[in-house]
VOGU-3710 file (C-alpha; in Angstrom, 3 decimals, decimal comma):
1> mssvicsvrg> 0,000/0,000/0,000  3,009/2,339/0,331  2,855/3,321/-3,352  -0,877/4,095/-3,405  -1,593/7,726/-4,326  -4,732/9,694/-5,153  -5,472/9,571/-8,893  -7,150/12,992/-9,094  -5,215/15,510/-11,151  -3,157/17,835/-8,935
11> chnnwikrre> -3,829/15,935/-5,678  -0,745/14,565/-3,912  -2,344/12,677/-1,033  -0,899/9,193/-0,626  -0,666/6,349/1,848  2,678/7,497/3,277  1,283/10,975/4,106  -1,755/9,345/5,691  0,432/7,175/7,899  2,485/10,212/8,973
21> qlhqlcfehd> -0,679/12,149/9,853  -1,656/9,503/12,377  1,371/10,514/14,485  0,714/14,271/14,244  -1,066/16,273/16,945  -4,790/16,845/16,439  -5,660/20,578/16,433  -8,911/19,914/18,301  -7,884/17,367/20,973  -4,139/18,096/21,325
31> vkrleccgal> -3,211/14,397/21,161  -1,975/12,208/18,340  -4,586/11,618/15,645  -4,032/7,890/16,089  -5,669/8,179/19,516  -8,667/10,342/18,581  -9,843/11,371/15,102  -7,620/9,205/12,936  -6,215/10,313/9,578  -7,738/13,247/7,719
41> ynlhpplkee> -8,475/11,156/4,655  -8,659/7,618/3,325  -7,901/6,234/-0,127  -10,907/4,573/-1,741  -10,727/2,148/-4,705  -13,519/1,757/-7,280  -15,800/-1,256/-7,308  -14,809/-4,105/-9,600  -18,047/-3,862/-11,574  -17,280/-2,901/-15,162
51> ehlrqwlkvl> -19,918/-0,152/-15,425  -18,918/1,389/-12,089  -15,236/1,339/-13,048  -15,962/2,920/-16,428  -17,937/5,790/-14,848  -15,252/6,184/-12,147  -12,514/6,662/-14,771  -14,742/8,972/-16,802  -15,155/11,267/-13,804  -11,378/11,382/-13,239
61> nlkrppkrsy> -10,936/12,534/-16,873  -7,350/11,257/-17,190  -5,557/10,652/-20,472  -3,687/7,694/-19,018  -5,671/6,162/-16,157  -3,510/4,308/-13,592  -3,876/0,613/-12,919  -5,109/1,322/-9,395  -7,297/4,413/-9,526  -7,608/5,199/-5,806
71> vcsyhfmdgr> -9,241/8,517/-4,819  -8,879/10,213/-1,416  -11,739/11,397/0,804  -11,331/15,074/-0,166  -13,066/14,453/-3,507  -16,290/12,818/-2,239  -19,351/14,762/-1,145  -19,698/12,590/1,981  -15,982/12,007/2,557  -16,276/8,487/1,100
81> ptdehpypek> -18,251/6,661/-1,611  -21,919/6,279/-0,665  -25,046/5,057/-2,408  -26,121/8,647/-3,047  -22,686/9,876/-4,172  -20,692/6,835/-5,341  -18,240/8,770/-7,545  -15,724/11,611/-6,888  -17,354/15,024/-7,379  -15,227/17,662/-5,588
91> llgydvpvkk> -11,905/19,336/-6,497  -11,297/17,136/-9,538  -8,590/19,385/-10,989  -10,588/20,444/-14,045  -13,776/22,271/-14,973  -16,733/20,175/-16,069  -17,641/21,423/-19,584  -21,015/23,087/-20,002  -23,073/21,379/-22,724  -24,749/23,840/-25,061
101> srrvlkrlse> -26,550/23,525/-28,360  -24,808/24,250/-31,655  -26,951/27,334/-32,186  -25,925/28,848/-28,877  -22,266/28,115/-29,561  -22,494/29,859/-32,937  -24,148/32,881/-31,390  -21,519/33,125/-28,703  -18,692/32,889/-31,214  -20,110/35,807/-33,211
111> sdvsmttsda> -20,846/38,077/-30,282  -18,273/40,408/-28,814  -18,012/39,038/-25,321  -14,972/39,881/-23,202  -14,084/37,014/-20,950  -12,100/37,585/-17,796  -9,512/34,930/-17,249  -7,675/34,197/-14,050  -4,297/35,782/-13,589  -1,259/33,574/-13,744
121> vdncegdhih> -0,347/32,544/-10,221  3,308/32,677/-9,398  3,728/29,336/-7,679  7,072/28,490/-6,238  6,008/25,752/-3,838  8,735/23,520/-5,204  11,318/25,859/-3,770  9,512/26,881/-0,550  11,881/29,787/-0,040  11,279/32,387/2,625
131> mtlncdaetq> 13,306/35,468/1,829  15,555/36,357/4,732  15,443/40,070/5,412  18,032/40,278/8,154  21,095/41,423/6,158  23,202/38,551/7,483  26,509/37,424/6,052  24,980/34,471/4,235  22,494/36,355/2,059  24,565/39,571/1,796
141> wedpsvsdhn> 21,622/41,959/1,603  23,739/45,091/2,149  24,351/47,213/-0,913  27,172/49,737/-0,372  25,969/51,806/-3,327  22,849/52,888/-1,437  23,412/55,706/1,019  19,914/57,072/1,541  19,391/55,057/4,740  21,878/54,159/7,429
151> ystksqlnlk> 19,724/53,009/10,321  21,106/52,343/13,761  19,528/50,016/16,303  17,607/50,919/19,434  20,410/49,617/21,646  22,793/52,260/20,279  20,742/55,033/21,888  20,471/55,964/25,545  16,835/55,286/26,432  15,704/56,346/29,911
161> pptsdmgtqc> 12,384/57,504/31,402  11,515/61,136/30,607  12,540/63,575/33,326  11,290/66,905/31,995  8,018/68,351/30,794  7,438/68,180/27,045  6,673/71,858/26,948  10,161/72,752/28,232  12,221/70,146/26,381  12,873/72,484/23,492
171> tesvplyitl> 13,434/76,093/24,532  15,424/77,349/21,575  12,661/77,093/18,950  9,013/76,150/18,559  8,568/72,419/17,783  7,814/71,771/14,128  4,704/69,687/14,851  3,007/72,797/16,299  3,634/74,951/13,231  3,205/72,192/10,630
181> lkknnlcqly> 0,159/70,290/11,898  -2,365/73,093/12,179  -5,248/71,414/10,348  -6,633/67,923/9,906  -5,896/67,806/6,186  -2,252/68,766/6,755  -1,893/66,144/9,476  -3,352/63,483/7,181  -1,016/64,583/4,396  2,156/64,279/6,492
191> tgltldafhs> 1,271/61,410/8,842  -1,757/59,566/7,435  -3,641/60,295/10,686  -6,150/62,863/11,841  -4,924/65,516/14,255  -6,647/63,855/17,216  -5,245/60,450/16,260  -1,725/61,881/15,986  -1,976/63,417/19,459  -3,279/60,131/20,887
201> vaehltrsss> -0,479/58,114/19,282  2,213/60,574/20,372  0,919/60,610/23,961  0,702/56,811/24,023  4,249/56,378/22,707  5,829/58,926/25,048  3,938/57,475/28,016  4,535/53,789/27,222  8,158/53,829/26,080  11,223/54,363/28,260
211> ytnsfqlhtw> 12,848/57,009/26,100  15,101/59,931/26,957  15,503/62,657/24,380  19,214/62,525/23,569  18,840/64,830/20,563  18,187/68,558/20,326  14,734/67,797/18,969  11,320/67,686/20,611  10,069/64,133/21,259  6,878/64,705/19,275
221> dqilmtlmkl> 8,968/66,097/16,410  10,894/62,820/16,368  7,598/60,921/16,135  6,463/63,280/13,370  9,744/62,734/11,501  9,266/58,958/11,614  5,647/59,175/10,462  6,640/61,496/7,606  9,255/58,963/6,538  6,616/56,209/6,489
231> rlnllqgdla> 3,867/58,317/4,908  5,844/60,250/2,268  9,130/58,271/2,115  11,111/61,519/2,133  14,880/61,434/1,680  17,104/61,886/4,704  18,377/65,190/3,322  14,824/66,517/3,002  13,933/65,539/6,573  17,218/66,956/7,866
241> erfgvsqsiv> 16,481/70,307/6,191  12,905/70,433/7,490  13,823/69,635/11,107  17,156/71,477/11,201  19,343/68,484/12,099  22,018/66,412/10,378  21,261/63,394/8,187  22,929/61,054/10,682  20,537/62,292/13,377  17,594/61,630/11,050
251> skvvscwidi> 18,813/58,070/10,487  19,175/57,373/14,213  15,838/58,964/15,130  13,844/57,078/12,479  15,523/53,767/13,292  14,938/54,188/17,029  11,281/55,177/16,713  10,476/52,367/14,280  11,549/49,961/17,032  9,577/51,843/19,693
261> meenmrdyip> 6,429/52,145/17,567  6,402/48,477/16,596  6,842/47,405/20,207  4,099/49,667/21,575  1,528/49,417/18,758  1,130/45,636/18,544  -2,222/45,832/20,310  -3,497/47,989/17,436  -3,664/44,825/15,261  -5,961/42,499/17,259
271> wlpretiqat> -7,453/39,192/16,138  -11,115/39,778/16,939  -13,184/37,109/18,740  -15,913/35,464/16,688  -18,615/37,272/18,679  -17,078/40,681/17,899  -16,755/39,811/14,210  -20,451/38,913/14,088  -21,470/42,043/16,002  -19,508/44,392/13,704
281> mpqcfreqfp> -20,290/42,627/10,412  -21,555/45,032/7,709  -24,844/44,367/5,980  -23,171/43,482/2,664  -21,484/40,509/4,376  -24,412/39,629/6,624  -26,765/39,065/3,684  -24,541/36,816/1,562  -21,723/35,456/3,772  -22,790/35,718/7,433
291> nttcvidcse> -20,190/33,197/8,674  -17,134/34,977/7,236  -14,270/35,246/9,717  -11,733/37,064/7,563  -10,835/38,053/4,004  -7,228/37,494/2,890  -5,058/38,650/0,009  -1,367/39,045/-0,794  0,329/42,235/-1,949  3,785/43,072/-3,252
301> tplqkprnld> 6,142/46,057/-2,978  9,056/46,696/-5,373  12,504/45,883/-3,979  15,877/47,182/-5,111  17,662/44,438/-7,056  20,064/42,605/-4,695  23,644/41,996/-5,755  23,620/38,489/-4,327  22,273/36,117/-6,997  20,499/33,813/-4,535
311> srgesyshyy> 18,678/36,744/-2,939  17,870/38,115/-6,381  16,260/34,819/-7,381  14,322/34,502/-4,127  12,801/37,958/-4,496  12,024/37,914/-8,225  8,299/38,090/-8,972  7,251/36,633/-12,323  3,895/38,404/-11,998  5,458/41,879/-11,738
321> gqntikylvs> 8,629/41,098/-13,674  10,908/42,589/-11,013  12,242/41,987/-7,523  9,599/42,453/-4,830  8,698/41,674/-1,249  5,392/39,884/-0,702  3,148/39,795/2,361  -0,257/38,481/3,422  -3,012/40,758/4,754  -6,089/39,482/6,608
331> iapcglimfi> -9,008/41,762/7,450  -12,224/41,311/9,401  -15,496/41,865/7,501  -15,678/45,326/9,092  -12,352/46,254/7,423  -10,033/46,064/10,453  -6,603/44,566/9,725  -6,320/41,534/12,022  -3,082/40,039/10,663  -0,166/41,051/8,460
341> spayggrcsd> 2,611/38,588/7,709  6,370/39,144/7,630  7,877/40,043/4,257  8,707/37,163/1,915  10,448/37,085/-1,442  8,235/37,866/-4,424  8,905/34,381/-5,774  6,919/32,723/-2,974  3,403/31,538/-3,739  0,274/32,643/-1,889
351> kfitansgfl> -0,096/29,125/-0,488  3,455/29,029/0,872  3,076/32,388/2,645  -0,283/31,348/4,101  1,185/28,107/5,442  4,372/29,606/6,918  3,417/33,093/8,119  1,560/31,969/11,264  -1,857/32,993/9,912  -3,307/29,480/10,235
361> eylrpgdevm> -2,676/29,461/14,001  -5,455/32,036/14,483  -8,142/29,950/12,763  -10,594/27,789/14,697  -12,964/24,997/13,590  -16,050/26,473/11,963  -14,331/29,624/10,687  -14,837/30,764/7,098  -12,023/32,365/5,069  -12,672/34,321/1,872
371> adrgftitdl> -9,827/34,591/-0,650  -8,970/35,111/-4,300  -8,827/32,211/-6,760  -5,019/32,081/-6,471  -5,180/30,737/-2,901  -5,093/26,957/-3,421  -5,222/26,320/0,315  -8,190/23,971/0,582  -6,019/21,191/2,011  -4,482/23,531/4,628
381> lyerkvklvi> -7,910/24,619/5,869  -9,574/21,201/5,600  -7,553/19,726/8,452  -8,530/22,670/10,661  -12,208/22,282/9,705  -12,216/25,757/8,167  -14,226/26,578/5,043  -12,628/28,368/2,077  -14,755/30,681/-0,081  -13,191/31,572/-3,448
391> paftkrgmql> -14,627/32,746/-6,787  -15,101/30,249/-9,602  -12,416/30,299/-12,286  -11,967/29,015/-15,815  -9,371/26,726/-17,347  -8,216/26,093/-20,893  -10,121/29,014/-22,350  -13,561/27,770/-21,305  -16,107/30,308/-20,132  -17,860/30,306/-16,788
401> seedttntrp> -21,297/28,778/-16,641  -24,244/31,005/-15,812  -24,476/29,469/-12,344  -20,767/30,072/-11,626  -21,059/33,676/-12,790  -24,043/34,248/-10,516  -22,259/32,711/-7,521  -19,012/34,596/-8,167  -20,495/38,093/-8,332  -21,420/38,371/-4,599
411> ianvrvhver> -17,944/37,142/-3,614  -16,277/39,758/-5,798  -18,525/42,504/-4,413  -17,445/41,923/-0,808  -13,875/40,732/-1,443  -13,071/44,102/-2,985  -12,865/45,551/0,540  -9,559/43,784/1,252  -8,157/45,434/-1,884  -9,346/48,803/-0,577
421> vicrlknfki> -7,567/48,129/2,719  -4,356/47,265/0,848  -4,692/50,525/-1,120  -5,015/52,354/2,191  -1,922/50,487/3,423  0,018/51,605/0,350  -0,903/55,221/0,969  2,213/54,971/3,093  4,691/55,595/0,277  7,369/53,505/1,927
431> lsqtvpinlt> 5,253/50,448/0,940  4,394/51,614/-2,586  7,822/52,819/-3,713  10,969/50,738/-4,215  12,390/49,497/-0,905  16,182/49,980/-0,621  18,180/46,872/0,255  19,560/48,311/3,473  16,017/49,023/4,723  15,032/45,332/4,618
441> pkidkilric> 16,057/44,593/8,250  13,269/46,976/9,333  10,627/46,026/6,750  8,700/43,556/8,956  8,335/46,206/11,664  7,375/48,825/9,075  4,602/46,553/7,773  3,158/46,128/11,267  3,388/49,860/12,045  1,628/50,852/8,820
451> aalcnlrsdi> -1,092/48,250/9,452  -1,594/49,602/12,978  -1,830/53,174/11,666  -4,420/52,072/9,086  -6,555/50,662/11,904  -6,619/54,122/13,500  -8,393/55,584/10,487  -12,141/55,582/9,865  -13,908/52,334/8,961  -13,193/51,209/5,416
461> isdvade> -16,838/50,245/4,789  -18,449/53,203/6,543  -18,566/55,147/3,277  -20,106/52,228/1,361  -23,883/52,196/1,204  -25,138/48,941/2,681  -28,121/47,716/0,762
//
């Protein structure tokens, strides 16, 4: 039995994997599956009756059927062959063709119908490479030719509790945040926050962090400088001129406050309980997908081409045709960002990032995840008893059936909100413009800070009319 594998196209379940699963911990009972639920699937052979075998092979739709056409439980409506559903019907690796009359086919061929096809998915599961963004000696991320950023670490600065009043810290000149942030629209332009939100964040950071101002610069000005770097991605020389300090001071201030912000703003990205998700669910979700837990999507940001060839290959995105970083974003139906992954190389597939970013650890049995068609993660969610909702997609130039089109439209209407959240995330220019190589050690923290700042803005769906 060791060589028995599932015969369905694209399915890799086999007897060896099944045997290994029996010794893995069960997510629900926290003991080995051998002692509670057993394996997640079984491999079922067809009956020896000639008619049954012929229909079985017809359903599999294989050019060269194997001698032993076993099929795993994932492809049966009831998890195994039954009298009502004796043949495989789910996830068969191909689209069942829609039978239409000759007249209808002729009419369709003459009409000018634009068909939307699925985008090519950059799948690098064979490599399973997670791009290391730590500038270590092995990957050689540093690029000496780039001098725009020279960030120091938090440990290089003397951080002690504040000992003086903020109003008297800077006596030589008026702090820039007072003269610059006079109106809400100006504050949103420079920081991405409203004036009230900026004051709340600045007070929270100065109160929560053990920081002593070792520069001739007001503490709130240092926070403003860091937010302006994230929001507008200004050059060090520009920031130095605006705040009246040297470029080396700008580098140290921004590096220090990125560490402080990330450490003190983690609570701004919460994973909401199921009850809260249900209570805050907008009407557009409640009508069509009332059990939705989260909506996920991946996004990419251009990356400066690394000199190291291995790093260059790991970060090359075939979809964008350049080097990128890639990250996963998960939002609640109300639009709140509940999870953002570390940065991976653009070569990594959506499935690989989903499996390795820690996102799956937040899911519970009965949850429902909505995603784009590129997320082939049914097997990852099946073992956690989580449902995946994705739009229908076409293969080999065939058009969607009328039923698939009808079912796909509501998914697209609500899934667009995660794209709007990602657009809001990329309003921080540091995530929409090319990331320098020597900024990559900070990129994971920058992602979390920008996500936290997005959660401080107004609800993403508040300006959408719920019908």
